[in-house]
MARZANU-832238 format. One record per residue (C-alpha): x, y, z; residue in three letters. Coordinates in steps of 0.2 Angstrom, whole numbers. Layout:
# residues N
R_px_py_pz_selo
R_X_Y_Z_ALA
...
//
This chain:
# residues 485
R_px_py_pz_selo
R_110_66_-212_MET
R_124_74_-202_ASP
R_121_88_-188_ALA
R_130_103_-180_ILE
R_127_110_-163_TYR
R_133_126_-157_ALA
R_128_135_-142_ARG
R_134_149_-133_GLN
R_126_155_-118_SER
R_133_177_-118_VAL
R_146_184_-129_ASP
R_162_183_-123_LYS
R_181_189_-129_ALA
R_188_174_-124_ASP
R_172_164_-131_SER
R_171_154_-145_LEU
R_157_161_-155_SER
R_142_152_-163_ILE
R_148_153_-179_GLN
R_168_147_-176_GLY
R_160_133_-168_GLN
R_149_126_-185_ILE
R_167_131_-196_ASP
R_176_119_-186_LEU
R_163_106_-185_CYS
R_160_105_-203_HIS
R_178_96_-203_ARG
R_170_81_-196_GLU
R_153_79_-208_THR
R_147_75_-223_GLY
R_140_86_-238_GLU
R_123_85_-230_GLU
R_122_93_-213_VAL
R_109_103_-203_LYS
R_113_115_-189_ILE
R_108_117_-173_TYR
R_112_135_-165_GLN
R_105_139_-148_ASP
R_109_157_-143_LYS
R_109_164_-127_GLY
R_105_146_-117_PHE
R_114_139_-104_SER
R_121_121_-104_GLY
R_117_116_-87_LYS
R_99_108_-92_ASN
R_93_101_-110_THR
R_79_115_-111_ASN
R_85_123_-128_ARG
R_72_126_-142_PRO
R_89_119_-155_ALA
R_95_105_-147_PHE
R_76_97_-142_GLN
R_72_99_-160_GLN
R_91_92_-163_LEU
R_83_78_-151_ILE
R_67_73_-162_GLU
R_76_75_-177_ASP
R_85_59_-168_VAL
R_71_50_-165_GLU
R_63_54_-184_LYS
R_78_43_-188_GLY
R_84_59_-198_ILE
R_102_61_-190_ILE
R_114_47_-190_GLN
R_130_56_-183_LYS
R_129_72_-172_ILE
R_146_84_-173_VAL
R_150_96_-157_VAL
R_164_108_-156_TYR
R_165_103_-137_ARG
R_157_93_-127_LEU
R_150_108_-112_ASP
R_141_114_-130_ARG
R_132_99_-127_PHE
R_130_97_-112_SER
R_137_102_-95_ARG
R_128_87_-86_SER
R_135_72_-84_ILE
R_119_62_-79_ALA
R_110_73_-94_ASP
R_122_65_-105_PHE
R_120_48_-100_GLY
R_102_50_-103_ARG
R_105_58_-119_LEU
R_118_46_-123_TRP
R_105_31_-122_GLU
R_96_40_-136_ILE
R_107_41_-145_LEU
R_114_24_-145_LYS
R_92_16_-147_ARG
R_95_25_-165_HIS
R_111_23_-169_GLY
R_119_38_-170_VAL
R_137_44_-169_GLU
R_144_56_-157_PHE
R_158_66_-161_VAL
R_166_80_-149_SER
R_182_88_-157_ILE
R_189_98_-145_ASN
R_190_81_-135_GLU
R_195_71_-149_THR
R_179_61_-145_PHE
R_172_50_-159_ASP
R_161_35_-153_THR
R_163_26_-172_SER
R_182_23_-163_THR
R_187_11_-150_PRO
R_196_27_-139_MET
R_178_35_-141_GLY
R_168_21_-136_ARG
R_181_19_-118_ALA
R_178_35_-114_MET
R_160_35_-115_LEU
R_161_20_-105_ASN
R_169_31_-91_ILE
R_158_46_-96_ILE
R_144_33_-91_MET
R_149_26_-75_VAL
R_153_45_-68_PHE
R_133_47_-73_ALA
R_128_32_-64_GLN
R_137_36_-50_LEU
R_128_55_-50_GLU
R_112_48_-53_ARG
R_114_36_-37_GLU
R_124_50_-26_THR
R_108_61_-30_THR
R_96_48_-27_ALA
R_104_46_-11_GLU
R_102_63_-7_ARG
R_83_66_-11_VAL
R_80_47_-2_ARG
R_91_57_15_ASP
R_81_74_14_ASN
R_66_62_12_TYR
R_68_51_27_TYR
R_74_68_38_GLN
R_58_78_34_ARG
R_49_64_38_ALA
R_59_63_56_LYS
R_53_80_60_LEU
R_35_76_58_GLY
R_34_87_41_SER
R_24_80_26_TRP
R_39_72_16_PRO
R_33_73_-2_GLY
R_16_68_-13_GLY
R_-2_71_-12_PRO
R_-11_72_4_ALA
R_-19_56_7_PRO
R_-41_57_9_TYR
R_-49_70_22_GLY
R_-31_82_22_PHE
R_-22_95_13_THR
R_-6_99_12_ILE
R_-2_116_25_GLY
R_13_123_36_ARG
R_14_116_50_LEU
R_27_119_66_PRO
R_38_102_66_GLY
R_50_96_80_ALA
R_63_110_76_ASP
R_49_124_80_GLY
R_50_128_60_HIS
R_35_129_48_LEU
R_35_114_36_ALA
R_23_104_26_PRO
R_10_97_34_GLY
R_-7_89_33_LEU
R_-20_99_37_VAL
R_-41_93_39_PRO
R_-53_94_28_THR
R_-72_91_29_GLU
R_-70_73_22_ASN
R_-61_70_37_ILE
R_-78_66_44_ALA
R_-81_52_30_VAL
R_-64_46_38_VAL
R_-69_42_57_GLU
R_-86_37_51_ARG
R_-77_21_40_ILE
R_-67_18_56_PHE
R_-83_18_68_SER
R_-94_6_55_ALA
R_-79_-7_52_TYR
R_-77_-8_72_ALA
R_-94_-14_73_LEU
R_-95_-32_76_GLN
R_-106_-37_59_ALA
R_-99_-23_48_ALA
R_-87_-30_33_THR
R_-78_-19_21_LEU
R_-90_-22_7_GLY
R_-105_-16_21_SER
R_-96_-1_25_VAL
R_-93_5_3_ALA
R_-111_0_0_ARG
R_-116_11_14_SER
R_-105_27_8_LEU
R_-109_23_-10_ASN
R_-128_24_-5_ALA
R_-126_40_2_ASP
R_-118_48_-14_GLY
R_-101_51_-5_ILE
R_-86_49_-18_PRO
R_-73_39_-14_ALA
R_-54_46_-17_PRO
R_-50_48_-34_ARG
R_-63_38_-40_ARG
R_-85_40_-41_ALA
R_-86_23_-28_THR
R_-77_16_-13_TRP
R_-72_-3_-15_ASP
R_-65_-16_-4_ASN
R_-47_-10_-8_VAL
R_-48_7_-4_THR
R_-57_7_12_LEU
R_-43_-5_19_SER
R_-30_7_11_ARG
R_-36_19_21_LEU
R_-39_7_35_LEU
R_-22_4_37_HIS
R_-14_20_38_SER
R_-9_26_52_PRO
R_-10_46_46_LEU
R_-28_46_55_TYR
R_-25_38_71_VAL
R_-18_47_92_MET
R_-4_39_93_ALA
R_2_31_111_ASP
R_10_20_119_GLU
R_-2_6_110_ASP
R_3_10_94_ILE
R_21_10_97_TYR
R_18_-7_104_LEU
R_10_-12_89_TYR
R_21_-7_76_TYR
R_37_-12_87_LYS
R_30_-32_90_ALA
R_31_-29_66_LYS
R_47_-25_66_GLY
R_47_-9_62_LEU
R_61_5_65_GLN
R_57_20_75_PHE
R_62_38_72_ALA
R_53_42_90_ASN
R_55_35_107_THR
R_40_27_117_LEU
R_39_43_127_GLU
R_37_54_115_GLU
R_20_43_108_PHE
R_8_60_117_ASP
R_-10_49_112_GLY
R_-11_68_101_ILE
R_-3_66_86_HIS
R_-3_53_71_ALA
R_11_44_63_GLY
R_20_39_44_MET
R_25_23_40_ILE
R_39_28_27_ILE
R_52_16_17_GLY
R_52_6_2_LYS
R_42_-10_-1_ARG
R_45_-27_-10_ASP
R_31_-26_-21_ARG
R_28_-46_-17_SER
R_27_-45_2_ALA
R_9_-40_7_ASN
R_10_-24_8_LYS
R_2_-20_26_TYR
R_10_-36_35_GLN
R_28_-37_29_ASP
R_34_-21_36_LEU
R_52_-24_39_LYS
R_63_-11_37_ASP
R_49_1_36_GLN
R_53_19_47_HIS
R_40_24_58_PHE
R_38_44_61_SER
R_29_52_72_LEU
R_18_65_61_ALA
R_16_85_65_SER
R_-3_85_60_HIS
R_-13_78_75_SER
R_-24_61_75_GLY
R_-41_60_75_ILE
R_-45_40_77_ILE
R_-42_36_96_PRO
R_-29_23_95_SER
R_-41_8_104_LYS
R_-54_13_89_LEU
R_-41_11_77_TRP
R_-34_-6_83_LEU
R_-48_-15_84_ALA
R_-51_-9_66_CYS
R_-33_-18_61_GLN
R_-36_-34_73_TYR
R_-50_-33_62_LYS
R_-41_-31_44_LEU
R_-29_-46_51_ASP
R_-42_-57_52_GLU
R_-48_-54_33_ASN
R_-29_-54_31_ARG
R_-32_-73_37_GLN
R_-46_-78_30_LEU
R_-40_-75_11_GLY
R_-50_-77_-3_ASN
R_-59_-89_3_ALA
R_-80_-88_2_GLY
R_-79_-72_-6_ARG
R_-92_-80_-21_GLY
R_-107_-66_-21_LYS
R_-117_-80_-28_HIS
R_-121_-91_-13_THR
R_-114_-93_6_TRP
R_-108_-108_4_LEU
R_-96_-101_-7_SER
R_-78_-105_-2_GLY
R_-86_-123_6_LEU
R_-89_-134_-8_MET
R_-76_-142_-16_LYS
R_-75_-158_-31_CYS
R_-75_-174_-24_ALA
R_-63_-183_-36_SER
R_-48_-168_-37_CYS
R_-51_-159_-21_GLY
R_-50_-141_-29_TYR
R_-63_-128_-27_SER
R_-82_-127_-36_VAL
R_-86_-112_-43_LYS
R_-103_-105_-46_VAL
R_-106_-100_-66_ASN
R_-123_-88_-68_ARG
R_-132_-89_-82_ASP
R_-149_-76_-79_LYS
R_-159_-86_-66_GLU
R_-149_-103_-67_LYS
R_-134_-107_-57_PHE
R_-121_-121_-64_TYR
R_-107_-129_-54_LEU
R_-91_-134_-59_PHE
R_-74_-137_-54_CYS
R_-60_-126_-56_SER
R_-49_-139_-57_GLY
R_-57_-145_-73_ARG
R_-61_-127_-81_SER
R_-45_-119_-74_ASN
R_-29_-134_-75_MET
R_-38_-148_-82_GLY
R_-33_-158_-72_VAL
R_-51_-168_-69_CYS
R_-67_-175_-79_SER
R_-77_-170_-63_GLN
R_-96_-162_-70_SER
R_-106_-158_-56_ILE
R_-124_-157_-60_HIS
R_-130_-152_-39_VAL
R_-143_-142_-36_ASP
R_-137_-126_-28_LEU
R_-153_-117_-20_ARG
R_-158_-136_-17_GLY
R_-142_-139_-7_LEU
R_-144_-122_0_GLU
R_-160_-127_6_ARG
R_-154_-144_14_SER
R_-139_-136_22_VAL
R_-152_-122_29_ALA
R_-165_-135_37_ALA
R_-147_-144_45_GLU
R_-140_-125_52_LEU
R_-156_-123_59_GLU
R_-156_-139_70_ARG
R_-138_-139_76_LEU
R_-141_-120_81_LEU
R_-159_-126_92_ALA
R_-148_-140_101_GLN
R_-137_-126_106_CYS
R_-136_-126_126_PRO
R_-146_-110_133_ASP
R_-135_-97_139_GLU
R_-136_-81_146_ALA
R_-141_-63_138_VAL
R_-126_-54_142_GLN
R_-130_-35_147_SER
R_-121_-22_139_GLN
R_-110_-18_155_GLU
R_-107_-35_153_GLY
R_-101_-32_136_GLN
R_-91_-17_139_GLU
R_-80_-28_154_LEU
R_-74_-41_142_ALA
R_-69_-30_128_GLN
R_-59_-18_143_GLU
R_-54_-38_147_LEU
R_-47_-42_132_SER
R_-39_-24_128_ALA
R_-29_-26_144_ILE
R_-24_-45_137_ASP
R_-18_-38_121_GLN
R_-8_-24_130_LYS
R_-1_-36_138_ILE
R_3_-48_123_GLU
R_10_-32_112_ARG
R_21_-26_128_LEU
R_30_-44_127_MET
R_30_-45_108_SER
R_40_-29_107_ALA
R_53_-34_120_LEU
R_54_-50_110_ALA
R_57_-38_92_GLU
R_68_-26_102_SER
R_78_-22_118_SER
R_73_-5_115_ASP
R_59_-5_128_VAL
R_66_-4_145_SER
R_63_-19_158_MET
R_58_-5_170_PRO
R_45_3_157_TYR
R_38_-18_157_VAL
R_36_-23_174_ASN
R_28_-4_179_ARG
R_16_-7_166_THR
R_11_-24_167_ILE
R_10_-23_185_ALA
R_-2_-6_180_ARG
R_-12_-20_169_LEU
R_-11_-32_180_GLU
R_-22_-23_193_GLU
R_-34_-14_181_GLN
R_-36_-34_175_ARG
R_-41_-41_190_GLN
R_-51_-27_195_ALA
R_-62_-30_179_LEU
R_-62_-50_184_LEU
R_-69_-44_201_ASP
R_-83_-35_192_GLU
R_-86_-46_180_GLN
R_-88_-59_195_SER
R_-99_-50_204_LYS
R_-111_-46_189_ARG
R_-112_-64_186_GLN
R_-119_-67_201_ALA
R_-134_-60_196_ARG
R_-151_-68_189_PRO
R_-151_-63_173_ARG
R_-165_-70_156_PRO
R_-161_-82_146_LYS
R_-155_-78_126_LEU
R_-166_-83_113_GLU
R_-157_-97_99_HIS
R_-149_-88_86_LEU
R_-161_-93_70_ARG
R_-153_-95_53_PHE
R_-166_-90_40_GLU
R_-165_-73_45_PRO
R_-147_-69_44_LEU
R_-140_-58_31_GLU
R_-130_-64_17_PHE
R_-113_-64_25_GLU
R_-116_-68_42_GLN
R_-123_-84_33_LYS
R_-108_-88_28_LYS
R_-99_-86_43_LEU
R_-112_-96_52_VAL
R_-110_-107_39_ALA
R_-92_-108_39_ALA
R_-90_-111_60_GLN
R_-101_-128_54_PHE
R_-95_-134_40_ILE
R_-78_-141_37_GLN
R_-81_-144_17_GLU
R_-95_-149_7_ILE
R_-88_-162_-7_ARG
R_-97_-165_-23_LEU
R_-99_-176_-39_ALA
R_-110_-174_-50_ASP
R_-128_-175_-42_ASP
R_-122_-179_-25_THR
R_-118_-168_-9_ALA
R_-108_-174_4_THR
R_-106_-162_21_VAL
R_-91_-161_32_LEU
R_-97_-155_48_TRP
R_-86_-151_61_LYS
R_-98_-153_78_VAL
//
């Protein structure tokens, strides 16, 4: 069936009426034709009832050809027409415009269509570029560039860098949960899993879902939207190669930051920050930079560990290897029984090794040896709380110096006078801490009790085992432990 589409926004003396358009279009149609007409609708968009019905009929396969009096009766937007033509082409529908002698069934008509499509693509790219430039400009001024508010915030109005009120992030009651997450994860024994379990046990819902998991927590902890961005944050990101909308002097330790830019999906989302842009936000941060950076270093260590040892059935996960092919040995549970199998055999078919080692017996044997090794560790003096704080402060200063030098190597934007002044100040602080540490070390201190392996929690056992064991090679019913000591 052929279709005639006619449109007229307003009645004008110099404008062809809808009936006039239909009469002219009848010359190009067959006997079976359906009329679609929109009176009083503009052609600047496709929100027209008869037009929408026409497109629905096209998608149903009812229409074979569309005839219009003039191209602008169908659409005034080249970009819209480009999208509509994709629909027509997909359903094999011809398009004829009488006034422009435009007929897609002829070579000339198809050539004209190609020209229109080129301009449609140019219009789409130009529009996308304007949107992207506007997005970056809003972010440079500290405004929230768009999208839903992150966890712990809602979108309000805050003064931007130019003094005008613009969209910005305003804390909600969930910001207390964010503070809890950062404080909990920074603890030495904490893991993403332990923090998630604690939140779930207290019935605290996660963003857009009922429960917390490692991925949700990792995404939140990586975000600079929560940090009170000071010079340490600048140097941290500068060393990673980010581009900055603000100078070092503007990092006042009050305002938070934003990372914007298109990321390569094949690259690591948090570690590969090439071509990303960092801007200070109009809202204030809530997490001190020292605490935020402590969490980042811990997350970096998690990334280096990768997927090794993620198993939940045994603290030996990641250490067990097949003696024949070298692939990892996995654990399969059937009710209360545990079976070990070579992933090289089960997943890749490159190994014929069967493993009949008793998992719990292997754990008991390895645990006994770990107890013996821990008992042989030399006594060390207990480090007081003050001593631990001194060591942490020394480590923080060393990290600041390292970040400063990394930032200097990455970019010349960091001036040498600033580097020299900062390093001199840090060295003075470092020497004062070393002097204090020497005084405290000279005092008599009680002895440290030996670490016991058996009372440790599951994740702690994993960490201890990884420190002492290189790998465990399994074959048939035998296990060979390769120790690092």
